[in-house]
DRENMIVEX-789179 format. One record per residue: residue number from 0; residue in one letter; x, y, z of N, C-alpha, C in turn. Coordinates in steps of 0.05 Angstrom, whole numbers. Example, Ala and Ser with C-alpha at 12.3 -4.5 7.8 and 13.67 -1.06 7.14 Angstrom:
BEGIN
{nupa 0 'a' {264 -114 156} {246 -90 156} {264 -66 156}},
{nupa 1 's' {257 -45 142} {273 -21 143} {258 1 157}},
//
This chain:
BEGIN
{nupa 0 'm' {21 -24 1} {-1 4 0} {21 28 -3}},
{nupa 1 's' {38 27 19} {58 44 19} {84 41 7}},
{nupa 2 's' {100 56 -4} {121 48 -11} {147 60 8}},
{nupa 3 'q' {132 70 30} {150 81 49} {160 57 71}},
{nupa 4 'p' {188 52 71} {194 32 92} {189 42 120}},
{nupa 5 'h' {190 23 136} {187 27 168} {207 39 180}},
{nupa 6 'v' {220 61 176} {232 80 186} {225 99 197}},
{nupa 7 'p' {244 114 213} {233 136 233} {230 163 214}},
{nupa 8 'd' {214 178 224} {206 203 208} {233 221 207}},
{nupa 9 'g' {237 235 184} {256 251 186} {279 235 170}},
{nupa 10 's' {282 209 172} {306 193 165} {305 187 133}},
{nupa 11 'k' {336 187 126} {334 182 96} {325 150 94}},
{nupa 12 'f' {312 139 71} {312 118 64} {320 113 30}},
{nupa 13 'i' {319 92 18} {319 85 -7} {291 72 -20}},
{nupa 14 's' {277 86 -39} {255 84 -47} {255 55 -58}},
{nupa 15 'p' {229 46 -67} {228 16 -80} {248 20 -109}},
{nupa 16 'q' {241 44 -123} {251 55 -142} {288 58 -145}},
{nupa 17 'g' {299 58 -115} {324 63 -123} {338 91 -110}},
{nupa 18 't' {321 108 -109} {330 141 -101} {326 143 -72}},
{nupa 19 'r' {339 161 -68} {339 169 -36} {322 185 -30}},
{nupa 20 'a' {303 186 -13} {283 197 1} {286 206 31}},
{nupa 21 'i' {269 220 38} {263 230 64} {242 223 76}},
{nupa 22 'k' {235 194 102} {212 190 102} {193 215 116}},
{nupa 23 's' {170 216 111} {154 235 117} {156 270 112}},
{nupa 24 'g' {180 269 92} {182 296 77} {203 316 90}},
{nupa 25 'i' {200 315 115} {220 333 137} {242 324 153}},
{nupa 26 'k' {266 331 145} {282 328 167} {283 343 192}},
{nupa 27 'p' {294 331 211} {293 342 242} {305 373 237}},
{nupa 28 'n' {282 391 253} {296 423 249} {281 434 274}},
{nupa 29 'a' {287 456 273} {271 475 293} {242 470 308}},
{nupa 30 'n' {232 462 290} {204 450 295} {201 428 313}},
{nupa 31 's' {219 411 315} {221 382 329} {210 387 350}},
{nupa 32 's' {224 410 363} {221 409 397} {197 434 402}},
{nupa 33 'i' {183 442 381} {163 463 391} {133 440 387}},
{nupa 34 'p' {122 443 416} {99 425 418} {68 448 404}},
{nupa 35 'd' {50 429 400} {22 437 387} {19 457 410}},
{nupa 36 'v' {-3 472 406} {-11 494 426} {-30 479 442}},
{nupa 37 'd' {-42 457 439} {-52 442 454} {-57 411 447}},
{nupa 38 'r' {-65 397 469} {-73 368 461} {-102 372 440}},
{nupa 39 'k' {-101 352 425} {-125 350 408} {-154 349 418}},
{nupa 40 'p' {-169 366 409} {-200 369 424} {-218 343 412}},
{nupa 41 'p' {-237 335 429} {-254 310 433} {-256 308 398}},
{nupa 42 'w' {-271 331 383} {-278 331 354} {-261 318 336}},
{nupa 43 'l' {-231 319 339} {-216 308 324} {-202 275 334}},
{nupa 44 'r' {-221 262 345} {-219 233 352} {-225 222 325}},
{nupa 45 'i' {-214 201 318} {-218 184 290} {-223 156 294}},
{nupa 46 'k' {-239 146 273} {-237 114 278} {-213 103 268}},
{nupa 47 'l' {-201 75 283} {-184 65 267} {-198 46 244}},
{nupa 48 'p' {-181 46 221} {-187 28 199} {-199 -5 205}},
{nupa 49 's' {-221 -6 192} {-230 -39 203} {-244 -42 180}},
{nupa 50 'g' {-259 -74 178} {-280 -77 159} {-280 -87 138}},
{nupa 51 'a' {-297 -102 128} {-294 -116 95} {-291 -101 80}},
{nupa 52 'a' {-309 -72 73} {-305 -56 56} {-273 -40 55}},
{nupa 53 'y' {-263 -35 80} {-235 -28 80} {-220 -44 69}},
{nupa 54 'e' {-221 -67 78} {-192 -94 73} {-201 -97 41}},
{nupa 55 's' {-219 -95 30} {-226 -98 -3} {-211 -70 -17}},
{nupa 56 'v' {-219 -51 -3} {-199 -32 -22} {-168 -36 -15}},
{nupa 57 'h' {-157 -32 13} {-134 -42 12} {-120 -65 1}},
{nupa 58 'd' {-138 -90 -2} {-124 -103 -25} {-127 -97 -52}},
{nupa 59 'i' {-139 -81 -62} {-143 -74 -87} {-114 -53 -91}},
{nupa 60 'v' {-112 -37 -73} {-93 -20 -72} {-65 -40 -77}},
{nupa 61 'r' {-60 -51 -56} {-35 -68 -55} {-35 -84 -81}},
{nupa 62 't' {-54 -98 -92} {-53 -115 -117} {-40 -101 -141}},
{nupa 63 'h' {-53 -76 -141} {-48 -63 -162} {-22 -43 -167}},
{nupa 64 'k' {-8 -49 -141} {14 -34 -135} {12 -5 -137}},
{nupa 65 'l' {-16 5 -125} {-18 32 -122} {-11 43 -103}},
{nupa 66 'n' {-5 80 -99} {-8 94 -80} {-34 108 -71}},
{nupa 67 't' {-38 108 -55} {-60 128 -45} {-49 151 -28}},
{nupa 68 'v' {-60 175 -25} {-52 203 -11} {-65 199 17}},
{nupa 69 'c' {-89 182 20} {-101 170 43} {-80 160 58}},
{nupa 70 'a' {-62 145 47} {-41 132 69} {-16 149 66}},
{nupa 71 'e' {-19 162 49} {14 171 46} {15 195 60}},
{nupa 72 's' {-4 208 62} {-9 238 68} {-30 233 107}},
{nupa 73 'r' {-30 202 120} {-40 200 139} {-63 207 143}},
{nupa 74 'c' {-85 213 125} {-101 226 126} {-129 210 141}},
{nupa 75 'p' {-134 234 163} {-151 223 186} {-178 206 174}},
{nupa 76 'n' {-186 214 149} {-207 203 145} {-212 171 132}},
{nupa 77 'i' {-188 154 125} {-178 135 116} {-203 115 115}},
{nupa 78 'a' {-201 114 146} {-225 92 149} {-254 88 142}},
{nupa 79 'e' {-268 122 144} {-286 122 133} {-290 116 100}},
{nupa 80 'c' {-273 132 87} {-273 135 58} {-272 109 48}},
{nupa 81 'w' {-250 90 63} {-244 66 48} {-269 51 59}},
{nupa 82 's' {-281 52 79} {-300 32 86} {-322 37 71}},
{nupa 83 's' {-324 62 55} {-353 65 34} {-339 59 7}},
{nupa 84 'g' {-315 47 7} {-303 38 -19} {-292 58 -33}},
{nupa 85 't' {-285 83 -27} {-270 99 -43} {-245 107 -36}},
{nupa 86 'a' {-228 115 -52} {-199 119 -47} {-187 142 -65}},
{nupa 87 't' {-168 155 -54} {-157 175 -75} {-131 165 -84}},
{nupa 88 'l' {-130 155 -104} {-106 149 -118} {-88 168 -127}},
{nupa 89 'm' {-64 166 -121} {-36 181 -126} {-20 167 -146}},
{nupa 90 'v' {-15 184 -166} {-1 172 -192} {25 187 -190}},
{nupa 91 'm' {46 171 -200} {70 178 -208} {91 174 -184}},
{nupa 92 'g' {81 152 -169} {101 147 -147} {99 156 -115}},
{nupa 93 'a' {107 149 -96} {102 165 -72} {127 181 -61}},
{nupa 94 'v' {142 183 -79} {157 209 -69} {159 233 -84}},
{nupa 95 'c' {154 255 -71} {151 277 -80} {181 295 -85}},
{nupa 96 't' {178 312 -108} {206 328 -108} {204 361 -93}},
{nupa 97 'r' {188 365 -75} {180 385 -64} {180 376 -32}},
{nupa 98 'a' {182 397 -10} {181 389 17} {166 409 33}},
{nupa 99 'c' {142 408 30} {124 426 44} {127 424 68}},
{nupa 100 'k' {120 440 86} {122 434 112} {100 427 133}},
{nupa 101 'f' {82 420 118} {50 409 129} {47 380 121}},
{nupa 102 'c' {62 367 101} {62 347 86} {72 326 93}},
{nupa 103 'a' {64 298 95} {71 273 104} {91 259 81}},
{nupa 104 'v' {84 269 60} {89 248 35} {126 256 36}},
{nupa 105 'a' {138 228 27} {169 229 28} {178 250 9}},
{nupa 106 't' {197 262 11} {202 273 -13} {235 269 -16}},
{nupa 107 'g' {248 277 -44} {271 265 -54} {265 271 -85}},
{nupa 108 'n' {287 260 -101} {284 263 -128} {283 234 -141}},
{nupa 109 'p' {257 228 -153} {261 205 -168} {268 200 -199}},
{nupa 110 'r' {286 228 -206} {301 221 -225} {289 213 -248}},
{nupa 111 'g' {266 212 -253} {252 210 -281} {236 185 -286}},
{nupa 112 'w' {235 168 -260} {225 146 -259} {195 150 -259}},
{nupa 113 'l' {177 136 -276} {151 130 -280} {148 101 -289}},
{nupa 114 'd' {124 91 -272} {112 62 -283} {96 67 -302}},
{nupa 115 'p' {105 59 -329} {85 55 -353} {63 38 -350}},
{nupa 116 'd' {63 22 -333} {37 6 -324} {20 21 -307}},
{nupa 117 'e' {24 37 -297} {4 50 -277} {-19 65 -297}},
{nupa 118 'p' {-23 75 -314} {-43 80 -327} {-71 56 -325}},
{nupa 119 'a' {-53 34 -336} {-74 7 -338} {-79 1 -310}},
{nupa 120 'h' {-65 -3 -291} {-69 -11 -264} {-92 6 -250}},
{nupa 121 'v' {-87 36 -250} {-105 51 -245} {-131 48 -246}},
{nupa 122 'a' {-139 43 -276} {-164 42 -300} {-172 13 -284}},
{nupa 123 'd' {-156 -11 -281} {-164 -38 -265} {-174 -34 -240}},
{nupa 124 'a' {-158 -16 -218} {-169 -11 -199} {-205 7 -195}},
{nupa 125 'v' {-203 28 -211} {-223 34 -212} {-250 18 -222}},
{nupa 126 'a' {-243 5 -240} {-261 -12 -254} {-274 -34 -228}},
{nupa 127 'l' {-248 -45 -214} {-250 -66 -194} {-270 -53 -166}},
{nupa 128 'm' {-267 -32 -164} {-273 -16 -142} {-310 -5 -149}},
{nupa 129 'g' {-310 -9 -172} {-337 3 -181} {-346 32 -184}},
{nupa 130 'l' {-318 49 -177} {-325 73 -175} {-333 96 -203}},
{nupa 131 'k' {-357 108 -187} {-371 122 -212} {-358 151 -214}},
{nupa 132 'y' {-339 154 -194} {-329 177 -189} {-300 172 -171}},
{nupa 133 'v' {-280 183 -184} {-250 179 -173} {-235 200 -170}},
{nupa 134 'v' {-218 204 -154} {-206 230 -145} {-174 221 -156}},
{nupa 135 'l' {-155 231 -169} {-133 226 -177} {-115 246 -171}},
{nupa 136 't' {-91 245 -153} {-72 263 -140} {-49 246 -146}},
{nupa 137 's' {-28 267 -145} {-1 256 -153} {19 273 -132}},
{nupa 138 'v' {36 260 -127} {62 283 -119} {72 302 -144}},
{nupa 139 'd' {85 323 -131} {105 339 -154} {125 326 -166}},
{nupa 140 'r' {134 330 -190} {149 316 -204} {164 334 -214}},
{nupa 141 'd' {175 354 -201} {195 377 -218} {219 366 -235}},
{nupa 142 'd' {224 334 -234} {243 324 -241} {238 315 -271}},
{nupa 143 'l' {212 319 -277} {203 316 -308} {197 332 -324}},
{nupa 144 'p' {208 337 -350} {205 364 -366} {174 372 -360}},
{nupa 145 'd' {155 353 -367} {132 365 -363} {119 361 -335}},
{nupa 146 'g' {128 362 -318} {117 358 -293} {103 334 -280}},
{nupa 147 'g' {107 310 -310} {86 290 -303} {55 302 -313}},
{nupa 148 'a' {52 311 -331} {31 321 -345} {15 301 -359}},
{nupa 149 'g' {29 292 -378} {30 272 -398} {22 242 -384}},
{nupa 150 'h' {35 233 -367} {35 212 -348} {3 215 -337}},
{nupa 151 'y' {-5 239 -322} {-29 251 -311} {-47 237 -332}},
{nupa 152 'a' {-52 257 -352} {-71 254 -374} {-74 223 -386}},
{nupa 153 'a' {-47 210 -385} {-51 177 -398} {-68 163 -374}},
{nupa 154 'c' {-65 166 -347} {-82 155 -329} {-106 159 -330}},
{nupa 155 'i' {-118 189 -335} {-141 197 -334} {-158 177 -359}},
{nupa 156 'r' {-148 180 -383} {-155 178 -413} {-161 144 -405}},
{nupa 157 'a' {-141 123 -392} {-142 100 -384} {-167 93 -370}},
{nupa 158 'i' {-179 112 -353} {-203 112 -338} {-223 109 -353}},
{nupa 159 'h' {-228 136 -374} {-249 136 -381} {-249 108 -410}},
{nupa 160 'a' {-228 102 -414} {-233 78 -437} {-246 53 -419}},
{nupa 161 'r' {-236 49 -396} {-244 26 -378} {-269 25 -369}},
{nupa 162 'c' {-275 51 -356} {-304 63 -347} {-315 88 -354}},
{nupa 163 'p' {-323 86 -376} {-336 107 -386} {-357 127 -378}},
{nupa 164 'd' {-363 113 -355} {-384 126 -335} {-369 141 -313}},
{nupa 165 't' {-348 136 -307} {-338 147 -282} {-325 178 -286}},
{nupa 166 'a' {-338 190 -270} {-324 219 -268} {-300 227 -248}},
{nupa 167 'v' {-279 237 -264} {-254 240 -251} {-253 263 -246}},
{nupa 168 'e' {-242 268 -217} {-233 288 -206} {-206 290 -204}},
{nupa 169 'a' {-182 312 -215} {-153 310 -212} {-145 334 -196}},
{nupa 170 'l' {-135 326 -174} {-121 347 -154} {-91 349 -160}},
{nupa 171 't' {-87 366 -176} {-57 363 -189} {-39 382 -175}},
{nupa 172 'p' {-11 373 -185} {4 392 -172} {3 419 -187}},
{nupa 173 'd' {19 439 -191} {18 464 -195} {29 467 -229}},
{nupa 174 'f' {52 446 -230} {65 446 -252} {78 475 -258}},
{nupa 175 's' {95 481 -238} {107 508 -236} {99 531 -256}},
{nupa 176 'g' {66 532 -250} {51 544 -266} {53 550 -302}},
{nupa 177 'n' {60 528 -308} {64 521 -342} {40 522 -352}},
{nupa 178 't' {19 531 -366} {-6 528 -368} {-9 500 -389}},
{nupa 179 'e' {12 504 -409} {11 483 -430} {8 459 -413}},
{nupa 180 'h' {28 453 -396} {24 418 -379} {-8 430 -366}},
{nupa 181 'v' {-22 448 -348} {-49 442 -335} {-73 435 -361}},
{nupa 182 'a' {-66 446 -379} {-83 441 -406} {-81 412 -418}},
{nupa 183 't' {-56 404 -414} {-51 374 -421} {-68 354 -399}},
{nupa 184 'v' {-72 363 -378} {-91 347 -361} {-116 350 -357}},
{nupa 185 'l' {-125 376 -367} {-153 393 -370} {-165 374 -400}},
{nupa 186 'd' {-154 374 -415} {-160 362 -441} {-164 325 -443}},
{nupa 187 'a' {-152 315 -422} {-153 287 -422} {-185 285 -411}},
{nupa 188 'g' {-202 295 -399} {-234 301 -390} {-234 295 -368}},
{nupa 189 'l' {-243 318 -348} {-242 315 -322} {-263 333 -317}},
{nupa 190 'a' {-284 322 -294} {-305 335 -281} {-299 360 -262}},
{nupa 191 'v' {-278 351 -247} {-271 384 -226} {-238 379 -231}},
{nupa 192 'f' {-223 399 -234} {-195 405 -233} {-195 422 -206}},
{nupa 193 'a' {-177 408 -190} {-166 420 -162} {-135 432 -164}},
{nupa 194 'q' {-137 444 -149} {-105 459 -138} {-105 471 -120}},
{nupa 195 'n' {-87 459 -99} {-91 469 -71} {-77 495 -59}},
{nupa 196 'l' {-91 517 -58} {-81 538 -43} {-66 536 -18}},
{nupa 197 'e' {-76 511 3} {-63 507 24} {-69 528 52}},
{nupa 198 't' {-64 554 45} {-57 570 70} {-66 594 60}},
{nupa 199 'v' {-62 619 73} {-66 646 65} {-41 652 58}},
{nupa 200 'e' {-47 680 42} {-19 682 27} {8 693 44}},
{nupa 201 'r' {-2 706 70} {30 715 89} {41 685 94}},
{nupa 202 'l' {30 667 100} {38 642 113} {48 623 88}},
{nupa 203 't' {44 632 61} {52 613 43} {77 605 47}},
{nupa 204 'h' {103 621 44} {125 614 42} {136 597 67}},
{nupa 205 'a' {121 602 94} {130 589 116} {123 563 114}},
{nupa 206 'v' {100 551 102} {88 532 98} {88 517 77}},
{nupa 207 'r' {95 528 54} {93 509 33} {121 507 19}},
{nupa 208 'd' {133 493 0} {159 489 -15} {155 519 -32}},
{nupa 209 'p' {187 525 -30} {194 552 -41} {183 559 -74}},
{nupa 210 'r' {176 528 -91} {173 531 -111} {149 534 -117}},
{nupa 211 'a' {127 527 -100} {100 536 -97} {97 568 -96}},
{nupa 212 'g' {71 579 -100} {64 597 -92} {38 609 -89}},
{nupa 213 'y' {28 620 -75} {-8 632 -75} {-18 643 -99}},
{nupa 214 'r' {4 664 -111} {-3 676 -135} {-3 652 -154}},
{nupa 215 'q' {17 637 -160} {21 616 -179} {-9 598 -179}},
{nupa 216 't' {-16 592 -154} {-41 570 -153} {-61 581 -159}},
{nupa 217 'l' {-70 612 -154} {-92 620 -166} {-88 625 -194}},
{nupa 218 'd' {-68 631 -204} {-66 636 -236} {-74 610 -250}},
{nupa 219 'v' {-64 589 -237} {-69 559 -249} {-94 556 -252}},
{nupa 220 'l' {-109 561 -221} {-137 556 -227} {-158 576 -242}},
{nupa 221 'a' {-150 595 -241} {-159 616 -258} {-158 608 -292}},
{nupa 222 'f' {-138 597 -300} {-122 587 -323} {-146 560 -335}},
{nupa 223 'a' {-153 550 -314} {-164 524 -316} {-193 531 -319}},
{nupa 224 'k' {-204 547 -305} {-232 558 -313} {-237 564 -347}},
{nupa 225 'r' {-217 587 -350} {-216 596 -377} {-212 575 -395}},
{nupa 226 'h' {-192 553 -402} {-191 536 -415} {-211 512 -417}},
{nupa 227 'a' {-223 510 -395} {-247 484 -396} {-270 498 -378}},
{nupa 228 'p' {-280 520 -387} {-301 528 -371} {-321 507 -367}},
{nupa 229 'g' {-327 488 -370} {-348 465 -370} {-336 449 -343}},
{nupa 230 't' {-314 452 -329} {-295 434 -311} {-297 453 -286}},
{nupa 231 'l' {-315 440 -261} {-312 455 -237} {-281 455 -233}},
{nupa 232 't' {-276 480 -222} {-250 486 -203} {-250 488 -173}},
{nupa 233 'k' {-232 478 -159} {-230 471 -135} {-212 473 -119}},
{nupa 234 't' {-211 486 -95} {-185 491 -75} {-187 486 -47}},
{nupa 235 's' {-172 489 -30} {-171 484 -4} {-157 498 12}},
{nupa 236 'l' {-164 503 36} {-143 515 58} {-149 499 87}},
{nupa 237 'm' {-120 498 89} {-116 482 123} {-123 513 141}},
{nupa 238 'l' {-137 506 159} {-136 527 180} {-120 514 207}},
{nupa 239 'g' {-112 536 224} {-97 521 250} {-66 531 245}},
{nupa 240 'l' {-62 546 228} {-23 548 225} {-18 577 234}},
{nupa 241 'g' {-44 594 240} {-34 618 251} {-45 649 234}},
{nupa 242 'e' {-68 636 214} {-79 655 199} {-103 673 211}},
{nupa 243 't' {-110 695 210} {-127 707 221} {-156 703 202}},
{nupa 244 'd' {-176 713 214} {-200 711 199} {-200 736 180}},
{nupa 245 'a' {-187 751 181} {-190 771 163} {-169 765 135}},
{nupa 246 'e' {-151 746 141} {-133 730 119} {-148 711 109}},
{nupa 247 'i' {-169 694 119} {-188 668 111} {-199 684 87}},
{nupa 248 'e' {-222 708 96} {-234 723 80} {-227 732 57}},
{nupa 249 'q' {-200 745 61} {-180 752 36} {-173 732 19}},
{nupa 250 'a' {-176 708 26} {-161 681 7} {-193 675 -4}},
{nupa 251 'l' {-213 681 9} {-232 663 -1} {-244 685 -30}},
{nupa 252 'd' {-243 714 -23} {-243 729 -47} {-225 727 -65}},
{nupa 253 'd' {-202 722 -59} {-178 714 -82} {-189 690 -98}},
{nupa 254 'm' {-197 671 -86} {-211 645 -100} {-229 655 -116}},
{nupa 255 'r' {-251 669 -110} {-269 675 -124} {-266 692 -146}},
{nupa 256 'a' {-243 704 -140} {-229 728 -169} {-222 709 -183}},
{nupa 257 'a' {-210 680 -181} {-200 665 -200} {-219 647 -209}},
{nupa 258 's' {-248 652 -207} {-275 640 -210} {-268 606 -203}},
{nupa 259 'v' {-261 599 -174} {-263 579 -169} {-286 572 -156}},
{nupa 260 'd' {-298 548 -157} {-326 539 -158} {-331 529 -127}},
{nupa 261 'i' {-309 515 -121} {-316 494 -93} {-293 499 -78}},
{nupa 262 'v' {-294 507 -52} {-270 505 -30} {-277 489 -11}},
{nupa 263 't' {-253 480 0} {-259 459 24} {-238 471 48}},
{nupa 264 'l' {-252 474 77} {-234 480 94} {-229 462 110}},
{nupa 265 'g' {-207 454 123} {-208 433 142} {-182 440 163}},
{nupa 266 'q' {-181 432 186} {-163 431 210} {-138 420 202}},
{nupa 267 'y' {-114 429 202} {-87 434 197} {-79 407 219}},
{nupa 268 'm' {-65 388 215} {-62 365 235} {-34 357 234}},
{nupa 269 'r' {-13 355 253} {18 356 247} {18 331 244}},
{nupa 270 'p' {27 323 217} {44 290 217} {62 280 229}},
{nupa 271 's' {78 291 240} {105 288 255} {109 311 271}},
{nupa 272 'k' {133 308 288} {141 333 307} {163 348 294}},
{nupa 273 'h' {166 341 269} {184 356 253} {173 378 228}},
{nupa 274 'h' {138 367 231} {128 392 218} {121 412 233}},
{nupa 275 'l' {102 439 219} {94 457 234} {80 452 253}},
{nupa 276 'p' {79 461 275} {65 459 301} {33 471 299}},
{nupa 277 'v' {17 461 305} {-12 475 297} {-11 491 325}},
{nupa 278 'q' {-22 513 309} {-29 543 331} {-53 547 339}},
{nupa 279 'r' {-72 532 328} {-94 528 340} {-122 512 330}},
{nupa 280 'f' {-133 504 342} {-153 482 337} {-183 489 335}},
{nupa 281 'v' {-188 498 307} {-217 507 303} {-239 494 311}},
{nupa 282 't' {-256 509 323} {-282 494 339} {-302 487 315}},
{nupa 283 'p' {-317 465 311} {-344 458 293} {-365 484 294}},
{nupa 284 'e' {-362 503 311} {-378 527 311} {-363 546 285}},
{nupa 285 'e' {-338 546 291} {-319 561 273} {-324 555 240}},
{nupa 286 'f' {-316 525 235} {-323 521 215} {-349 526 203}},
{nupa 287 'r' {-368 525 220} {-398 531 201} {-394 558 193}},
{nupa 288 'g' {-379 582 214} {-387 607 202} {-371 603 184}},
{nupa 289 'y' {-349 597 170} {-327 593 149} {-340 586 125}},
{nupa 290 'r' {-364 565 131} {-375 557 108} {-392 574 104}},
{nupa 291 'e' {-416 589 118} {-433 609 117} {-425 630 101}},
{nupa 292 'l' {-397 636 111} {-379 662 95} {-377 655 69}},
{nupa 293 'a' {-365 636 61} {-353 621 35} {-387 621 15}},
{nupa 294 'l' {-400 607 31} {-427 609 11} {-438 639 3}},
{nupa 295 'a' {-435 650 17} {-448 681 20} {-430 694 -8}},
{nupa 296 'k' {-408 685 -4} {-383 701 -30} {-393 684 -55}},
{nupa 297 'g' {-411 668 -60} {-419 657 -87} {-403 627 -99}},
{nupa 298 'f' {-390 610 -77} {-382 586 -82} {-404 567 -92}},
{nupa 299 'r' {-396 554 -107} {-415 535 -113} {-432 515 -86}},
{nupa 300 'e' {-404 506 -73} {-405 490 -47} {-380 502 -39}},
{nupa 301 'a' {-381 496 -7} {-354 507 5} {-366 477 28}},
{nupa 302 'v' {-339 458 34} {-347 440 53} {-323 447 78}},
{nupa 303 'a' {-335 446 98} {-319 467 121} {-320 442 144}},
{nupa 304 'g' {-299 431 159} {-304 414 191} {-275 412 190}},
{nupa 305 'a' {-273 399 217} {-242 391 230} {-229 370 212}},
{nupa 306 'l' {-245 347 200} {-229 332 186} {-237 329 156}},
{nupa 307 'v' {-247 349 145} {-247 351 120} {-217 354 107}},
{nupa 308 'r' {-216 346 83} {-188 343 67} {-202 353 39}},
{nupa 309 's' {-180 360 15} {-186 372 3} {-203 348 -20}},
{nupa 310 's' {-198 322 -14} {-211 303 -34} {-228 288 -10}},
{nupa 311 'y' {-238 296 8} {-258 281 31} {-287 272 19}},
{nupa 312 'r' {-295 253 12} {-317 244 -1} {-322 265 -19}},
{nupa 313 'a' {-309 265 -42} {-308 289 -65} {-334 282 -78}},
{nupa 314 'e' {-340 258 -85} {-370 248 -99} {-392 258 -85}},
{nupa 315 'r' {-390 269 -64} {-411 279 -54} {-411 311 -43}},
{nupa 316 'v' {-399 323 -58} {-388 348 -52} {-414 373 -59}},
{nupa 317 'l' {-425 369 -79} {-447 383 -96} {-476 375 -85}},
{nupa 318 'e' {-477 363 -61} {-503 352 -47} {-514 374 -32}},
{nupa 319 'g' {-491 396 -30} {-504 424 -13} {-507 427 16}},
{nupa 320 'n' {-502 398 22} {-504 397 60} {-479 394 75}},
{nupa 321 'n' {-458 408 65} {-437 403 83} {-425 373 90}},
{nupa 322 'l' {-432 361 67} {-435 328 67} {-439 319 98}},
{nupa 323 'g' {-461 328 109} {-473 322 132} {-457 324 154}},
{nupa 324 'l' {-438 342 154} {-421 351 175} {-444 369 200}},
//
């Protein structure tokens, strides 16, 4: 299921493809000795993975040598989503060329490695799971000339060929802002195109890899809507990193100015002691307020809650009920 061996967070290891990487993406640093602001509140308790449906998804992912963002990023919703038969598939390997300070995915240089059989494996897995809606995401692949856009598009086309009635959402890298590469993915046929803003403008440099950018992400989202106006666009904010309400509102305004249709807002949770500490735990009442604010600004849907992640129950996003949270 995961390509990362059982080594300590922040330690070097050799990936199955033979390249050096850092477990969980971040080496020990000054944050390693800084505690979170407080203990996790009761509303952040999660279920342990179990059950027949969970095991079925686990087996399909393992058999087809797939990676999932659910496992690699230590998503708190893995039990709920996998037990409902859904998973977010992560293509192009499990080693990212970037090292964002919030993310648990391993970082390193895959040196151009790609699995040529991955598009077929992904399509087979979608067919076996009987998915009518699938989310594909990926690591950043700055080592590839096109950032992996062609491979990403091949995976999307393979799903459409095998499962023509399945809708595909792509949560993509920013492709360094290269709109030709963004268009390659869009032209493969998407229901939803997502690229995550992650945090407010002031905190972007402290939170994201230096190659990412607040305006770069907004520009990619704006281009996506211009290039494929029938495709919904989507982005996400993590809260609890030190942002203010005024900065959240400004980020929402900036998203709308880029014609973003859907926004998700969730609680940042520290994947390891080497990642950024939590500055605050947002209450359920505050999340409800942020959702109402976003809807008032014209988003088609806003999903907000402590355990919400960008691809959380994505097939239900347009039900208009905050996923029943």
